[in-house]
Every structure is written in C-alpha cells, then in structure tokens.
N, C-alpha and C positions, 0 to 999 in steps of 0.2 A: 729142923732144916735151918741152914745157915742164912743169915741176912744177906741181902744183895749189896755188893760194894758199888758205889758210884764214883765217878771221876770228877764230881763238882764240889769236892770238899773245900777247895781254896776259893770258891766263888761265894759272894754274899748271897744269902737266901732271904730276901726281904719279904715282909708280910704286907697285907693290904694297908695296914695303918702306917707302916714305915714308908710305903710308897706315897701316901698322902703327905707324910712329913717331908719327904724328899722334894715335893713340889714347892714347899715353903723354904727349903734350905738353899738360899741363893748363893752361898759361898762354898758349898760342897763339904761342909764340916761334918755332915751326918754319914758320909760314906764310910763304911766299916767292912773290912774283909777279914776272912780267916787268916790269921798270921802264924808265923813260926818264929822261934827265937833266932834262928840262923838260916842262911840260904841253904846250907847242907841239909838241915832238918826238913825244909820245904821240899827239896829235891828227893830226899829219902821217902817222905810221905807220898809224893806223887808217883815215884817209881814203884813203891809197894802197892799202891792202889792200882796202878796199871797191870802189874803181875797178878794181883788178885782177880781182876776182871778177865785176864787171859785164862786163868784157872777156871773161872766160872764158865767161860765160853767152851772150854774143853769138856767140862763136866756136863754142860747142856748138850753138846754134840754126842757124848757117850750115851747119855740118857735117851736122846732121840734115836740113836742107832739101835740101842737095846730094844726100844719100843717098836722099832721097825722089823725086828726079827720075829719069826713065827714062835708062838708060845713054847713049843717043844724044844726049840734050839736055844732059848734064853737060858735055861738052867744049865745046859752043857757049856755054854759060853762063859757063864759065871764060874763054873767049876774049873774050866781051863785057865781063866784069868787068875783065880786064887791059887791054883797049883803052880803057876809060873812064878809066884812070889817066893 
C-alpha cells in the first residue's frame, strides 16, 4: 500500500526537546522550516502534494463505494471497469 501524503511538509515538525529549546531561544534563532531552493520549487512541491491528496481522496471514495456494493456485484463492476480501459 502507498504511504499517505500530507500537506504539512513545509511546516516545522518540532519534537519535545526542540520545544523546550524554543522556550530558551529569546531571539528566535532556532526557528527552522522546511525550505526550497526557489519559490517555484516550493510552489511545485505544494501543488504536487495537493494533487496527491486529491488522488488519495478519489481512491478512498472508490474503495468505500466498492465496499458498499453487494459481494456478487463487486466482481462484475471490476470486470466492467477493466474492460473500459
């Protein structure tokens, strides 16, 4: 199974220890975020992540729909789907 894509890759993911360190960081020097080399690269990564999440949502909806079908019609629905390709 594929790993789930999240939309928080540009946000810092602090740990408990880094949270304690931030309490002592009076000048905000410890703040570090995921960066990109260029604005276009950051936009590309964000857009790619968004579309991957949309694809996951569609896949989840298709799986939920298939599970809602009676067992005898699931196989015929799969055959029709693959025949359409």
